[in-house]
C-alpha positions in Angstrom: 223.7 91.1 29.8 225.6 88.4 31.6 226.1 88.3 35.3 229.6 90.0 34.9 228.4 92.6 32.8 225.6 93.2 35.2 228.1 93.4 38.3 230.3 95.8 36.4 227.4 98.1 35.5 226.6 98.3 39.2 230.1 98.5 40.7 230.3 102.2 40.8 229.1 105.2 42.7 227.1 105.2 46.0 224.5 103.5 47.5 222.7 104.9 50.6 222.1 102.5 53.8 220.3 104.0 57.2 222.8 103.3 60.0 220.0 101.5 62.0 220.6 98.6 59.6 223.8 97.5 61.5 221.6 97.5 64.5 218.7 95.5 63.2 218.0 92.0 64.2 218.3 90.7 60.5 221.9 92.2 60.2 223.0 90.6 63.6 221.3 87.3 63.4 224.0 85.3 62.0 227.7 85.0 62.1 229.1 87.6 59.9 230.7 87.2 56.2 233.9 89.0 55.7 232.4 91.5 53.6 229.6 92.1 56.3 232.3 92.4 58.7 234.2 95.0 56.7 230.8 97.3 56.2 230.0 97.0 59.8 233.4 98.5 60.6 232.5 101.5 58.4 229.1 101.7 60.0 230.8 101.4 63.6 233.0 104.2 62.9 232.5 107.6 64.7 231.5 110.3 62.0 232.3 113.0 64.2 234.8 113.1 67.1 233.4 111.8 70.5 234.6 110.2 73.6 234.0 107.1 75.4 235.0 105.9 78.9 236.5 102.7 80.0 236.7 102.1 83.8 236.5 105.7 84.4 239.4 106.7 81.6 238.1 108.9 78.8 239.1 107.7 75.4 238.8 110.0 72.5 237.6 108.4 69.4 238.1 110.6 66.2 235.8 110.7 63.0 236.9 107.3 61.3 237.8 105.4 64.2 236.0 102.4 65.9 236.4 102.2 69.6 235.5 98.3 69.8 237.8 95.8 71.1 238.6 92.6 69.1 236.7 90.9 71.9 233.6 92.8 71.3 233.8 92.4 67.8 234.0 88.8 68.1 230.9 88.6 70.2 229.1 91.0 67.7 230.1 89.0 64.4 230.0 85.6 66.2 233.3 84.9 65.2 236.3 83.5 67.5 238.8 86.2 68.7 241.6 84.6 66.6 239.4 85.1 63.4 238.8 88.7 64.4 242.6 89.1 64.8 243.6 87.5 61.5 240.6 89.6 59.4 242.0 92.7 61.0 245.6 92.0 60.4 244.8 91.4 56.6 242.8 94.6 56.4 245.7 96.5 58.0 248.3 94.9 55.5 245.7 95.7 52.5 246.3 99.3 54.0 242.3 99.6 54.7 242.7 100.1 58.5 245.4 101.1 60.8 245.4 100.0 64.6 246.3 102.3 67.5 246.8 101.1 71.0 245.9 103.8 73.2 245.3 101.9 76.8 246.7 98.8 78.7 244.8 96.5 80.9 241.3 97.6 80.2 238.7 96.1 77.6 239.2 98.5 75.0 243.2 98.5 74.1 243.2 99.8 70.8 241.3 102.0 68.1 240.9 101.0 64.5 241.0 103.8 62.1 239.3 103.6 58.7 242.2 104.5 56.4 239.7 106.0 53.5 236.7 107.0 55.7 236.1 110.3 53.8 235.6 108.2 50.9 233.3 105.7 52.3 231.3 108.3 53.9 231.1 111.0 51.5 228.2 112.3 50.2 228.7 114.6 47.4 228.3 118.3 47.8 227.1 118.3 51.3 230.7 116.6 52.4 232.9 117.7 49.5 234.3 115.6 46.7 234.2 111.6 46.9 237.8 111.4 47.7 237.6 113.9 50.3 240.1 114.6 53.1 242.1 111.7 54.5 242.3 110.3 57.9 245.9 110.1 59.4 246.7 106.4 59.4 249.5 104.6 61.4 251.6 103.8 58.0 250.3 106.6 55.8 251.0 110.2 55.5 251.4 111.5 59.1 250.0 115.1 58.3 246.4 115.3 59.7 243.6 116.5 57.8 240.6 117.7 58.7 237.0 118.0 56.7 235.9 121.7 56.1 233.1 122.7 58.5 229.7 121.6 56.8 227.2 124.3 56.7 223.8 123.4 58.6 221.1 123.6 56.1 217.3 123.5 56.5 215.5 120.2 55.3 211.7 120.4 54.3 209.0 119.4 56.6 208.6 116.2 54.3 212.0 115.2 54.4 212.0 115.5 58.1 208.7 113.3 58.3 210.3 110.6 56.0 213.3 110.7 58.3 211.3 110.2 61.4 209.1 107.0 60.0 212.7 105.6 59.4 213.6 106.1 62.8 210.2 105.2 64.3 210.1 101.9 62.3 213.4 100.6 63.8 212.6 101.8 67.5 212.2 98.7 69.7 209.4 100.0 71.9 206.7 102.1 70.5 203.1 102.4 70.9 201.1 103.7 68.2 199.2 106.1 70.5 202.2 107.9 71.2 203.5 108.4 67.9 202.1 111.8 67.4 203.6 113.0 70.5 206.9 111.5 69.3 206.7 113.0 66.2 205.8 116.7 67.7 208.9 116.3 70.0 211.0 115.3 66.9 209.7 118.2 64.7 210.6 120.7 67.9 214.2 119.5 68.0 215.0 118.3 64.2 215.0 121.1 61.9 218.3 120.7 60.0 220.6 118.0 58.3 222.9 118.5 61.0 220.0 117.5 63.4 218.9 114.4 61.5 222.7 113.2 61.6 222.8 113.7 65.6 219.4 112.0 66.3 220.5 109.2 64.0 223.7 109.0 66.1 221.6 109.0 69.2 219.4 106.2 68.2 222.4 104.0 67.0 224.0 104.9 70.5 221.1 103.8 72.6 220.2 100.7 70.5 224.0 99.6 71.1 223.4 100.4 74.8 220.3 98.4 74.9 222.2 95.3 73.3 225.3 95.7 75.5 223.5 96.0 78.5 220.6 93.3 77.6 218.1 95.6 78.8 214.9 93.9 79.6 211.9 95.3 77.7 210.3 97.0 80.6 213.1 99.1 81.1 213.4 100.4 77.5 212.2 104.0 76.8 208.8 104.5 75.2 209.2 105.9 71.8 207.7 109.1 72.9 210.2 109.6 75.8 213.0 108.7 73.6 212.3 111.5 71.1 211.6 114.0 73.8 215.3 113.7 75.2 217.2 111.8 72.6 219.9 114.5 72.9 220.8 113.0 76.2 222.5 110.4 74.0 224.9 112.6 72.1 228.4 113.1 73.5 229.1 116.3 74.8 232.2 116.4 72.5 230.0 115.8 69.4 227.3 118.1 70.2 229.8 121.1 70.6 231.8 120.1 67.6 228.1 119.9 65.5 227.4 123.7 67.2 230.9 124.8 66.1 230.3 123.9 62.4 227.0 125.6 62.3 
């Protein structure tokens, strides 16, 4: 089988990647490629509606939207702002994203909407069909669709522990002597697939907070402390929305 045939054989279907990948040192170590930047946008997009604040002003970020400014993306991707603008313009022309201006004279002035977010982030029976409900785009169909509520399902203890190990591996400040306590906190609060999604969201949010604020190591929560109060890193709007779909 030649290289083209190999590429064709692996070009369909899905592959899973933990969200912590886009917050890892390896992912952020070098200037991004165009493909990496595209995948990064998908990873940065909200998987549930939430809210951010800029200078005290609340900004609603819907599922499939990215609340990062072009300037912040330039820093993250190690690109010039001009290159970011050209890339986003190309993605918009291709119909992959739309850009909505929501505020003026603040750092975040626009929201990027991933036009086919449901297609990229669907996961079979749990989230609906692969081509699932669409996200309203600027140039596309103006009728807004919403995903059907996803029932919470229990997960086995084996699945929960395996997921804990994944989170523990990427946590930046951990002491193996407190791992058992961290696991106990985790098991008492993470019981469903929805809980696993939320703690994954919380860890990603906390890691981003540490990076943006250049938090010194001594001020980073210990592993057990994070797993004790991880829910504090879930925006109220996301937590409330998750309870309503349960």
